[in-house]
C-alpha positions as CSV (number, residue, x, y, z in Angstrom):
1,M,19.9,16.3,7.8
2,K,20.6,20.0,7.1
3,T,18.9,22.6,9.3
4,N,17.8,25.8,7.7
5,R,19.3,28.6,9.9
6,V,18.1,32.2,9.6
7,I,21.2,34.4,9.6
8,P,20.3,38.1,10.4
9,S,21.2,40.5,7.6
10,T,23.5,43.4,8.1
11,G,20.5,45.7,8.4
12,V,19.1,43.7,11.3
13,R,22.4,43.6,13.1
14,E,22.8,47.4,12.7
15,A,19.2,48.0,13.8
16,F,19.8,46.2,17.1
17,H,23.5,47.1,17.8
18,G,24.1,50.3,15.8
19,A,26.7,51.1,13.2
20,Q,30.2,51.6,14.5
21,D,31.0,54.5,12.3
22,T,28.0,56.8,12.9
23,D,26.9,58.9,15.9
24,K,24.2,58.1,18.3
25,S,21.6,60.3,16.7
26,V,22.0,58.6,13.4
27,C,21.8,55.2,15.1
28,A,18.7,56.3,17.0
29,T,17.0,57.4,13.8
30,R,18.0,54.1,12.1
31,E,16.6,52.1,15.0
32,I,13.2,53.8,14.8
33,G,13.0,53.8,11.0
34,S,14.2,50.3,10.1
35,V,13.7,47.8,13.0
36,A,10.0,47.1,12.4
37,P,10.3,46.7,8.6
38,T,13.3,44.5,8.9
39,L,11.7,42.3,11.4
40,L,8.6,42.0,9.3
41,S,10.8,41.1,6.3
42,V,12.5,38.4,8.3
43,R,9.2,37.0,9.5
44,A,7.9,37.0,5.9
45,S,11.0,35.1,4.8
46,L,10.4,32.6,7.5
47,L,6.8,32.1,6.5
48,R,7.8,31.7,2.9
49,R,10.4,29.1,3.9
50,G,7.9,27.3,6.0
51,S,5.4,27.3,3.2
52,L,8.0,26.0,0.8
53,A,8.9,23.2,3.3
54,A,5.2,22.3,3.7
55,L,4.8,22.3,-0.1
56,G,7.9,20.1,-0.4
57,M,6.5,17.6,2.1
58,T,3.1,17.6,0.3
59,L,4.8,16.9,-3.0
60,L,6.9,14.2,-1.6
61,F,3.8,12.5,-0.1
62,A,2.0,12.8,-3.4
63,V,4.9,11.3,-5.3
64,A,5.1,8.4,-2.8
65,C,1.4,7.7,-3.2
66,H,1.7,7.9,-6.9
67,R,4.6,5.4,-6.9
68,A,2.7,3.0,-4.7
69,K,1.5,0.7,-7.5
70,V,-0.9,-2.2,-7.3
71,P,0.9,-5.4,-8.4
72,T,-1.3,-6.5,-11.3
73,E,-1.4,-9.5,-13.5
74,E,0.5,-11.8,-11.2
75,F,-0.2,-14.3,-8.4
76,L,0.1,-12.9,-4.9
77,L,0.3,-15.8,-2.5
78,R,-0.2,-16.2,1.2
79,V,0.1,-19.4,3.1
80,D,-2.8,-19.3,5.6
81,G,-1.8,-22.1,8.0
82,P,0.9,-24.5,9.0
83,W,2.6,-26.9,6.6
84,Q,1.7,-30.5,7.0
85,T,3.1,-33.7,5.6
86,P,0.7,-36.7,5.1
87,A,1.5,-39.8,7.0
88,A,1.9,-41.7,3.7
89,M,4.6,-39.1,2.6
90,K,6.7,-39.2,5.7
91,G,10.4,-39.0,4.8
92,Q,9.6,-37.1,1.6
93,R,9.9,-33.4,1.0
94,I,6.2,-33.1,0.1
95,R,3.9,-31.0,2.2
96,S,0.7,-29.1,2.0
97,A,-1.0,-26.1,3.6
98,P,-4.1,-23.9,3.2
99,A,-3.4,-20.9,1.0
100,T,-4.9,-18.0,-0.8
101,I,-4.1,-16.3,-4.1
102,V,-5.2,-12.8,-4.9
103,Y,-5.1,-11.5,-8.4
104,F,-5.6,-8.0,-9.7
105,R,-6.3,-7.3,-13.3
106,E,-5.2,-4.0,-14.7
107,I,-7.4,-3.5,-17.7
108,D,-10.9,-3.5,-16.0
109,N,-9.8,-3.6,-12.3
110,E,-11.2,-7.0,-11.9
111,Y,-10.3,-8.8,-8.7
112,F,-10.1,-12.5,-8.1
113,E,-9.2,-14.6,-5.1
114,L,-8.8,-18.3,-4.8
115,H,-8.7,-20.3,-1.5
116,F,-7.2,-23.8,-1.9
117,T,-4.7,-26.3,-0.6
118,V,-1.2,-25.7,-1.9
119,I,1.2,-28.6,-2.4
120,E,4.9,-28.2,-2.3
121,Q,6.9,-30.9,-4.1
122,N,10.5,-32.1,-3.5
123,D,11.9,-29.5,-5.9
124,E,9.9,-26.7,-4.0
125,T,7.5,-26.3,-6.9
126,L,4.0,-25.3,-5.7
127,Y,0.8,-26.7,-7.1
128,I,-2.9,-26.1,-6.5
129,S,-4.5,-29.3,-5.3
130,G,-7.2,-30.5,-7.7
131,N,-8.7,-33.1,-5.3
132,L,-9.3,-30.9,-2.2
133,P,-12.1,-28.3,-1.8
134,R,-11.5,-24.8,-3.0
135,A,-13.5,-21.6,-3.1
136,S,-13.1,-18.3,-5.0
137,A,-14.5,-14.8,-5.1
138,L,-14.7,-12.2,-7.9
139,G,-15.0,-8.5,-7.6
140,H,-13.6,-5.1,-8.4
141,W,-10.7,-3.1,-6.9
142,E,-9.9,0.6,-6.6
143,K,-6.7,2.2,-5.5
144,D,-6.6,5.2,-3.1
145,G,-3.0,6.2,-2.3
146,D,-1.3,3.2,-0.8
147,T,-4.6,1.5,0.0
148,V,-6.5,-0.9,-2.2
149,H,-10.3,-1.3,-1.7
150,V,-11.9,-4.5,-2.9
151,T,-15.6,-5.1,-3.4
152,R,-16.6,-8.7,-3.9
153,S,-19.6,-9.4,-6.0
154,R,-19.6,-13.1,-6.9
155,I,-18.5,-16.3,-5.2
156,S,-18.1,-19.9,-6.5
157,R,-20.0,-21.5,-3.6
158,G,-23.0,-20.4,-1.7
159,D,-21.9,-21.9,1.6
160,V,-19.0,-19.5,1.9
161,S,-20.9,-16.2,1.5
162,Q,-20.4,-15.2,5.2
163,F,-16.6,-15.4,4.6
164,L,-16.1,-14.2,1.1
165,C,-18.6,-11.5,0.5
166,A,-17.3,-8.8,2.9
167,P,-15.3,-5.9,1.5
168,L,-11.6,-6.0,1.8
169,T,-8.8,-3.5,2.3
170,F,-5.2,-4.1,1.4
171,K,-2.1,-1.9,1.9
172,I,0.6,-1.7,-0.7
173,S,4.0,-2.7,0.7
174,G,6.7,-2.6,-1.9
175,H,5.7,-5.1,-4.5
176,S,3.4,-7.0,-2.1
177,L,0.1,-6.3,-0.3
178,T,-0.8,-6.7,3.4
179,G,-4.4,-7.5,4.4
180,N,-6.7,-10.4,5.2
181,A,-8.6,-12.2,2.5
182,G,-9.3,-15.3,4.4
183,G,-6.7,-15.9,7.2
184,T,-7.1,-15.4,10.9
185,S,-5.3,-12.1,10.8
186,D,-3.5,-9.7,8.5
187,G,-0.7,-11.1,6.5
188,M,1.5,-10.6,3.4
189,Y,0.4,-11.5,-0.1
190,A,3.6,-11.7,-2.1
191,P,4.5,-12.5,-5.7
192,V,5.3,-16.2,-6.3
193,T,7.1,-17.5,-9.3
194,R,7.3,-21.2,-8.4
195,L,3.6,-21.8,-8.6
196,V,2.4,-24.1,-11.4
197,A,-1.3,-23.4,-12.1
198,P,-2.3,-24.7,-15.5
199,D,-6.0,-24.7,-14.5
200,F,-6.0,-21.1,-13.2
201,Q,-8.1,-19.8,-16.1
202,S,-10.7,-22.5,-15.5
203,Y,-11.0,-21.4,-11.8
204,L,-11.4,-17.8,-13.0
205,K,-14.1,-18.8,-15.5
206,E,-15.9,-20.8,-12.8
207,A,-16.1,-17.7,-10.6
208,R,-17.3,-15.5,-13.5
209,Q,-20.1,-17.9,-14.4
210,S,-21.2,-18.6,-10.9
211,R,-24.8,-17.9,-9.9
212,F,-23.9,-17.1,-6.3
213,L,-24.0,-13.3,-5.8
214,C,-22.9,-11.4,-2.8
215,P,-25.7,-9.3,-1.1
216,G,-26.2,-6.1,-3.0
217,A,-24.3,-7.2,-6.0
218,K,-25.7,-6.8,-9.5
219,Q,-25.7,-9.3,-12.3
């Protein structure tokens, strides 16, 4: 990293040490007449450089915040618990785990989350279990710098309101998000391409048409 050094000008050096080719009276006059203005000019220069440095840092911060984009229109997956293999599937590379998908729409800032059991097949393809219970929440998201604030308004089941109606906060981390939409602690919600979810739109529709509203939410 380069360090900005302030190098005294010729006038400053002369003011403090005197010119070699002039007599003492001239030097004395120069000291009285030029030291204070020169020092003030150096101080002003330093202040200007400090202001420019502060401005540069502010601009860099603003650019960084602007570049922190919410990953929209894609599945962001988090596995919320340990993988397990059913006893009947022992010896096969088939396993399941509790998981959550969060999904951010760009057009209207709609937010959707789905809690389900994810099944991983032999070829590592992921599926949403259609036989095991699931729950979902619908809401609205707003971006503030590298933070994403989510307000949930509607849930698919009334018995999960104490878990799925509280507001959420995510932090943008590259192309992923960190936060906690249903796990026991904060975790990473990352893009996933090996998830096969042909019924995803039906889950979204189910949440939109649900009659279970979060406290304070409007129809």
